[in-house]
N, C-alpha and C positions, 0 to 999 in steps of 0.2 A: 418376416423370417429372419432378415438380417439383424434386427433388433434383438431377437431371442438368441441368435448365435453370439452376438457380442455381449449380452448379458451372461451367458454361460462362460464365455472366455474370461470375463471379469471376476467370476467366482473363484475364491480361494478354496483350498482343501478343506479348511474349517467350515466355510459355508456349505460345502457339499455334504460333509459329515453331518452337520446339524440338521440339514434338510432330510437326509436319509434316516437319522435317528428319530426326528419328528414323525416321519411316516411310519416307522417301526413301532413307535409308541401308540400311534393311532391304530395299528394292527393289533397290538396287545390289548388295548382298550376293548376292541371289538371281539377278541377271543374270549375275554372274561365276561363281557356282556352276553355273548351267545351261550357260553357254558352256564351262566347263571339261568338264562332263559330255559335251556335244555334240562337243567337239573332242578326245576322248581319243586319237584316232589321228593327230592332227596334230603338227607340229614341236614339239619340247620348248621352243624359245625362246618360242613363243606361249604355251604352258602355263605357263611360269615367270613371264611377264608378267601373265597372268591370275591366277595365285596371289598375285603381289605386290599387285595391285590389290584382290583379294578381302580380303587381310589389311588393307589400308588402310581398306576399307570396314567391315570388322568393328570396327576400332578406332574409326572415326567413330560408328558406331552405338552402341558402348559409351560414348563420350563424351556423346552426346545422351541415352542411357538414364540415365547417372549424373546429368545435369542434371535430367532428369524426376524422378528419385527425390529429389534434393535439394529440388526444388520441391514434392513430394508430388503429382505429377500422373500420371495414367494416360496410356498411350500413345494416339496418334491412332486414331480410328475407321477410318482408311484403311490402317492397318498391314498388315492381311492382304491387302487389295487390291493394295498396293504389292508385297508378297511374291509373290503369285500372278502378277500382271502382269509383274514383273521376271523370274520364272523362265520364263514363257512366251516372253517377248521374248529371253531368253538362249538358250533352246533353239532357237528359229527362227534367230537370227542366228549362233549357234554352229555350226549345221548348214550354214549357207551359207558359212562360211569366214572366213579372216583379214580380208579387206576389209570384209565385213559386220560383224564384230566391232569393227573399228576405227571404222567409220562410226557404229555405235551408240554407242560411247564418246564420240566427238566431239559427237554430237547431244545426249546426255544431259548431258555436262559443260559444254557451252556454255550450256544452260538453268540448270544448277546454279550455275555461276559467276556468272552474271548475278544470279540470286536472292540468292546469298550476299553479293555486293557491296551490293545494295539493303537487305538485312536489316541489314548492319553500319551503313549510313548512317541507317536509320530508328531503330535501337535504341541508337545510340552515346550518346545522351543519357538513355535511358529504362532500359536493362537491361544493365549491364556484364558480368554473368555469362553472359548469352545471347550477347553479342558475343565474349566470350573462347572459348566453346564453338564458335561459328561460325568464328572466325579460326583455331582449332586444326585445322580440316579443310581450309582453303582451299588451302594449298600442295600437298597430295597431289592434290586435285582438278584443280588447274592442271597438275600433272605428268602426270596421266592424260590430260588434254586434248591437251597438247603431244606426248606420245608417240604418241597414236592419230592426231593430225592428220597426222603424218608418214606413217604407215602408210595412212591413208585416201586419200591422194593417189594411191596405185597402183590403187585400186578406184573409179574414177569412177562406174561404174554404181551400185554399192551406195551410195555417198555421196549421189548425186543422188536415189536412191530413198528411202533410209532417213532421211536427216537431217531432212527436213520432217515425216515421219510420226512419228518417234521424238520430235523436238523438241515437236510439237503434243501427243503423248501425255504427255510429261513435264510440260508446262505444265498440261494438264488435270487430271492427278493432284495437282499442287501446288494448283491452284485448288479442287478438290474437298476435299482435306485441309484447307485453311483454313476451309472452310465446314462440315465435319462435326463 
């Protein structure tokens, strides 16, 4: 227990942020995996977009995983929680259709984009390697948001229902990850 406490105390803010971002990308990978699974019978254009987003999230997870390895840090304790929660969210929203998938992406990405911007602002004078890793994911996340925002306008019901719930859950997981 003392070794774990000492290791946590030795972590920098950049280390902690990289850990939480890595866990979050794992959650995103599982959201898209489950949405693909749940929407196997839907139009192929939806599936191709989900596959594209999934590949982006896998690449982002690998970027943060490589940065963790370079820093000799273990993954966040919330990693499994993000994976399980992401998969459950993906199955539910994927089963509900195109509008719920889009609303989920808009909700998650709006929180993620805000956090990435804040992380870059805080770390810009403290940890350039962390800033580089964060910036390397930003454009893809923004593209996911932009594409889903157009789609989610068609499904006002899902957008109104899911956006606050998913945004709150995303914020809660980030808050928890920063403290574990």
